[in-house]
C-alpha positions as CSV (number, residue, x, y, z in Angstrom):
1,M,-126.5,10.1,-9.1
2,K,-127.2,6.5,-8.4
3,Q,-130.8,7.2,-7.3
4,F,-131.5,9.2,-10.5
5,S,-130.0,6.4,-12.6
6,I,-132.3,3.9,-10.9
7,A,-135.3,6.0,-11.7
8,I,-134.3,6.4,-15.4
9,L,-133.8,2.6,-15.7
10,Y,-137.1,2.0,-14.0
11,L,-138.9,4.2,-16.6
12,I,-137.1,2.6,-19.5
13,I,-138.2,-0.9,-18.3
14,L,-141.7,0.3,-17.5
15,F,-142.4,1.7,-21.0
16,T,-140.7,-1.0,-23.2
17,P,-143.0,-2.9,-25.6
18,F,-142.5,-6.1,-23.6
19,Q,-144.2,-4.5,-20.6
20,I,-147.5,-4.2,-22.5
21,S,-147.5,-7.6,-24.1
22,A,-150.6,-9.5,-23.2
23,Q,-148.8,-12.8,-23.6
24,D,-146.3,-12.0,-20.8
25,S,-148.6,-10.2,-18.5
26,T,-148.2,-12.6,-15.6
27,E,-144.4,-12.7,-15.8
28,T,-144.3,-8.9,-16.2
29,S,-146.4,-8.3,-13.1
30,E,-143.9,-10.5,-11.1
31,E,-140.9,-8.6,-12.6
32,E,-142.5,-5.2,-11.9
33,W,-143.2,-6.3,-8.3
34,E,-139.6,-7.5,-7.7
35,W,-138.2,-4.3,-9.3
36,D,-140.5,-2.1,-7.2
37,E,-139.6,-3.9,-4.0
38,E,-135.9,-3.6,-4.7
39,W,-136.2,0.1,-5.7
40,K,-138.2,0.8,-2.5
41,L,-135.6,-1.1,-0.4
42,E,-132.8,0.9,-1.9
43,W,-134.5,4.2,-1.0
44,E,-135.3,3.0,2.5
45,E,-131.7,2.0,3.1
46,E,-130.4,5.3,1.7
47,W,-132.7,7.3,3.9
48,T,-131.8,5.3,7.0
49,A,-128.1,5.8,6.3
50,W,-128.6,9.5,5.6
51,S,-130.4,10.0,8.9
52,N,-127.1,8.9,10.6
53,K,-124.9,11.2,8.6
54,K,-121.8,12.8,10.2
55,P,-120.4,16.3,9.5
56,S,-117.0,16.1,7.7
57,L,-114.2,18.5,6.8
58,S,-111.6,17.7,4.1
59,L,-108.4,19.5,3.3
60,N,-106.5,18.7,0.1
61,Y,-103.3,19.7,-1.6
62,G,-102.4,18.8,-5.2
63,F,-100.7,19.4,-8.5
64,S,-102.6,20.7,-11.5
65,D,-102.0,20.5,-15.3
66,I,-104.1,22.9,-17.4
67,S,-104.8,22.6,-21.1
68,R,-107.2,23.3,-23.9
69,T,-106.9,21.6,-27.3
70,D,-106.9,24.7,-29.4
71,V,-104.5,26.8,-27.2
72,E,-101.0,26.7,-28.6
73,A,-98.9,28.1,-25.8
74,P,-98.5,25.8,-22.8
75,F,-100.1,26.6,-19.4
76,S,-97.8,26.9,-16.4
77,D,-97.8,24.1,-13.9
78,N,-100.2,25.0,-11.0
79,N,-100.7,23.7,-7.5
80,L,-104.0,23.8,-5.6
81,I,-105.4,23.8,-2.1
82,E,-108.9,22.8,-1.4
83,L,-111.5,22.8,1.4
84,K,-114.6,20.5,1.4
85,L,-117.4,20.7,3.9
86,G,-120.2,18.2,4.0
87,Y,-121.7,15.0,5.4
88,T,-120.5,11.4,5.4
89,Y,-122.7,8.4,6.0
90,K,-121.8,4.7,5.9
91,K,-123.6,1.4,6.1
92,I,-122.7,-2.3,5.9
93,T,-123.9,-3.8,2.6
94,K,-126.1,-6.8,2.3
95,Y,-123.5,-8.5,0.2
96,A,-120.9,-9.2,3.0
97,D,-120.3,-8.1,6.6
98,N,-116.9,-6.7,5.7
99,I,-118.0,-4.6,2.7
100,E,-119.4,-1.2,3.5
101,K,-120.9,1.5,1.3
102,S,-119.9,5.2,2.0
103,T,-121.2,8.5,0.7
104,F,-119.7,12.0,1.1
105,N,-121.8,14.9,-0.2
106,Y,-120.2,18.3,0.1
107,G,-119.6,21.8,-1.0
108,F,-116.1,22.9,-1.8
109,L,-113.8,25.8,-2.5
110,N,-110.3,25.6,-4.0
111,R,-107.5,27.9,-5.2
112,N,-105.5,26.7,-8.2
113,S,-102.5,29.0,-9.2
114,T,-99.1,29.3,-10.7
115,E,-98.0,31.2,-7.6
116,L,-98.6,28.1,-5.4
117,A,-96.4,26.1,-7.7
118,G,-93.5,28.6,-7.3
119,G,-94.0,30.5,-10.5
120,S,-93.6,29.8,-14.2
121,G,-90.7,28.1,-15.8
122,T,-90.6,30.3,-18.9
123,S,-92.0,33.7,-19.9
124,S,-94.1,32.2,-22.7
125,D,-96.1,30.0,-20.4
126,I,-99.7,31.0,-19.6
127,E,-99.9,31.8,-15.9
128,T,-103.3,31.7,-14.1
129,E,-104.8,32.4,-10.7
130,N,-108.0,30.4,-10.4
131,W,-110.8,30.1,-7.7
132,Q,-113.3,27.3,-8.0
133,F,-116.4,26.4,-5.9
134,G,-119.1,23.8,-6.4
135,L,-121.0,20.7,-5.1
136,G,-119.7,17.2,-5.1
137,W,-121.3,13.7,-4.7
138,S,-118.8,11.0,-3.8
139,G,-119.6,7.4,-3.2
140,G,-117.7,4.1,-2.9
141,Y,-117.5,0.6,-1.5
142,G,-114.8,-0.3,1.0
143,Y,-113.2,-3.1,2.9
144,K,-113.9,-2.8,6.6
145,I,-110.7,-3.9,8.4
146,S,-111.9,-3.2,11.9
147,E,-114.5,-1.2,13.8
148,S,-112.8,2.0,12.9
149,A,-110.5,1.2,9.9
150,S,-111.4,0.7,6.3
151,I,-110.0,1.1,2.7
152,T,-112.5,2.5,0.3
153,P,-112.2,3.1,-3.5
154,Y,-114.4,6.1,-4.5
155,Y,-115.8,7.9,-7.5
156,T,-117.0,11.5,-7.4
157,S,-119.1,13.7,-9.7
158,S,-119.1,17.5,-9.2
159,L,-120.7,20.7,-10.6
160,T,-118.3,23.6,-10.6
161,W,-118.1,27.4,-11.1
162,T,-114.6,28.6,-11.9
163,N,-113.1,32.1,-11.9
164,L,-110.0,32.1,-14.2
165,D,-107.6,35.1,-13.9
166,F,-104.9,35.1,-16.6
167,A,-101.6,36.9,-16.0
168,D,-101.3,40.4,-17.5
169,H,-98.6,39.7,-20.1
170,S,-99.7,39.4,-23.7
171,L,-99.9,36.0,-25.4
172,V,-97.9,35.2,-28.5
173,Y,-100.7,33.6,-30.5
174,P,-103.8,35.6,-31.5
175,E,-106.1,32.6,-30.9
176,D,-104.7,32.2,-27.4
177,E,-105.4,35.9,-26.7
178,R,-109.0,35.3,-27.8
179,I,-109.4,32.5,-25.3
180,K,-107.9,34.6,-22.6
181,E,-110.4,37.4,-23.3
182,L,-113.2,34.9,-23.3
183,Y,-112.4,33.5,-19.8
184,D,-110.4,36.1,-18.0
185,E,-111.8,37.3,-14.7
186,T,-115.3,35.7,-15.3
187,F,-117.1,32.8,-13.6
188,R,-117.7,29.9,-15.9
189,F,-119.8,26.7,-15.3
190,G,-118.3,23.3,-15.6
191,S,-118.1,19.8,-14.2
192,S,-115.6,17.2,-13.0
193,Y,-115.0,13.6,-12.0
194,E,-112.6,12.3,-9.4
195,T,-111.5,8.8,-8.6
196,G,-109.2,7.5,-5.8
197,V,-108.9,5.6,-2.5
198,R,-109.7,6.7,1.1
199,I,-107.9,5.0,3.9
200,Q,-109.7,5.4,7.2
201,A,-107.2,5.1,10.1
202,T,-109.5,6.0,13.0
203,N,-113.2,7.1,13.4
204,L,-112.0,10.7,13.1
205,I,-109.3,10.7,10.5
206,S,-109.2,9.4,6.9
207,L,-106.3,9.8,4.3
208,E,-107.0,10.0,0.6
209,G,-105.3,10.2,-2.8
210,G,-107.0,10.7,-6.1
211,Y,-107.0,11.9,-9.7
212,E,-109.5,14.6,-10.9
213,R,-110.4,16.0,-14.3
214,S,-112.3,19.3,-14.1
215,I,-113.5,21.0,-17.3
216,V,-114.5,24.7,-17.6
217,F,-117.0,25.6,-20.3
218,E,-116.6,28.8,-22.3
219,R,-120.4,29.1,-22.5
220,H,-123.1,27.2,-20.7
221,L,-125.4,25.8,-23.4
222,F,-128.1,24.3,-21.2
223,W,-129.9,21.9,-23.6
224,K,-126.6,20.5,-25.0
225,W,-125.2,20.2,-21.5
226,A,-128.4,18.5,-20.3
227,G,-128.3,16.0,-23.2
228,S,-124.7,15.1,-22.5
229,G,-125.5,14.8,-18.8
230,I,-128.4,12.4,-19.4
231,I,-126.1,10.2,-21.5
232,E,-123.6,10.2,-18.6
233,I,-126.2,9.4,-15.9
234,A,-127.7,6.6,-18.0
235,S,-124.3,5.1,-18.6
236,H,-123.5,5.1,-14.9
237,G,-127.0,3.6,-14.2
238,L,-126.3,0.7,-16.6
239,L,-122.9,0.3,-15.1
240,D,-124.4,0.2,-11.6
241,V,-126.6,-2.7,-12.6
242,F,-123.6,-4.7,-13.7
243,I,-121.6,-3.8,-10.6
244,K,-124.5,-4.9,-8.4
245,E,-124.4,-8.3,-10.1
246,V,-120.6,-8.6,-9.4
247,F,-121.3,-7.8,-5.7
248,K,-123.9,-10.6,-5.6
249,S,-121.6,-13.1,-7.1
250,S,-118.2,-12.1,-5.7
251,P,-118.6,-9.5,-2.9
252,S,-114.8,-9.3,-2.2
253,A,-114.2,-8.3,-5.9
254,G,-116.9,-5.7,-5.9
255,P,-115.0,-2.6,-4.6
256,I,-112.2,-3.1,-7.1
257,V,-114.5,-3.7,-10.0
258,F,-116.5,-0.6,-9.0
259,L,-113.3,1.5,-9.0
260,L,-112.0,0.1,-12.3
261,L,-115.3,0.4,-14.2
262,K,-116.3,3.8,-12.8
263,T,-112.8,5.2,-13.6
264,A,-112.8,3.8,-17.1
265,L,-116.3,5.3,-17.8
266,G,-115.4,8.7,-16.3
267,Y,-112.1,8.9,-18.2
268,G,-113.7,7.9,-21.4
269,L,-116.5,10.5,-21.2
270,Y,-114.2,13.3,-20.2
271,E,-111.7,12.4,-22.9
272,L,-114.5,12.7,-25.5
273,R,-115.3,16.1,-24.0
274,Q,-111.8,17.4,-24.6
275,D,-112.8,18.4,-28.1
276,K,-116.5,18.9,-27.5
277,M,-117.4,20.1,-24.1
278,N,-121.0,18.9,-24.5
279,W,-120.2,15.6,-26.4
280,P,-121.7,14.2,-28.5
281,F,-123.3,17.6,-29.5
282,P,-121.3,20.1,-31.5
283,S,-119.6,22.5,-29.1
284,A,-116.3,24.2,-28.3
285,P,-113.5,22.5,-26.4
286,P,-113.3,23.3,-22.6
287,I,-110.3,24.3,-20.5
288,A,-109.3,21.1,-18.7
289,M,-107.6,20.8,-15.3
290,D,-106.0,17.5,-14.5
291,N,-105.3,17.3,-10.8
292,I,-103.5,14.9,-8.6
293,K,-104.7,15.4,-5.0
294,F,-103.8,14.2,-1.5
295,G,-105.7,15.0,1.6
296,V,-107.1,14.3,5.0
297,T,-110.7,14.2,6.0
298,L,-112.0,14.7,9.6
299,T,-115.4,13.0,10.3
300,F,-116.9,14.2,13.5
């Protein structure tokens, strides 16, 4: 996501009216050269780090709260188990020797069900058995404590496909029954964000805890989804520019600022999508899953 955001910002700067002003041609050339060099350096660093990637396996267990704004009956509490398989790569940043950047790109599969939570509290609750798979891109900046230990706040964006299976009993409210028929035993596209902290104890083992909101669309409206996604990517791109300035000025504050600002932006965007799944474009509300997760990651 960061690389895509940099590309978008580059195009915006490249095609603004100031860039074609004859009066500022000399200054513009210098600015373009500096931007090109920085952009090229970013890509070279990312490529070097990616060439040193390590296979990783992550196991997570968590607690899930499911909702949709126009569903009247409450969903049962669910628990989830999750497996992630992917690659991790790290590098020491240019800002300070004890600040490292880490990336974990992965595919995942999870099961989210009322059964895992021990069943429903009342017969009127909506019980579900859900399977979800997808792709995730996780990145963060951490404090390197020793050669093998670090603490890393992270932010993750994911694309998901979810199969929701509602319990067989009839729902009390007609609108709830309509929602059930819309989703039941079908795969639906969606997205999620996750934020949390990873604590690396050894070169092999990392412990993590995080919060995730995953939304499941009732229909995949491509152009509205793409428009909403471009707004999200551009927002993260602008935020990355500010976070980079924080790192340049106060490297030790960078990871905390990264976590706070990324979390605030993700939370804000996904709150706006509670009523409109493709905010700001007119669209139906999604099913939302709010997950608290704890896990262990093995990096080989």
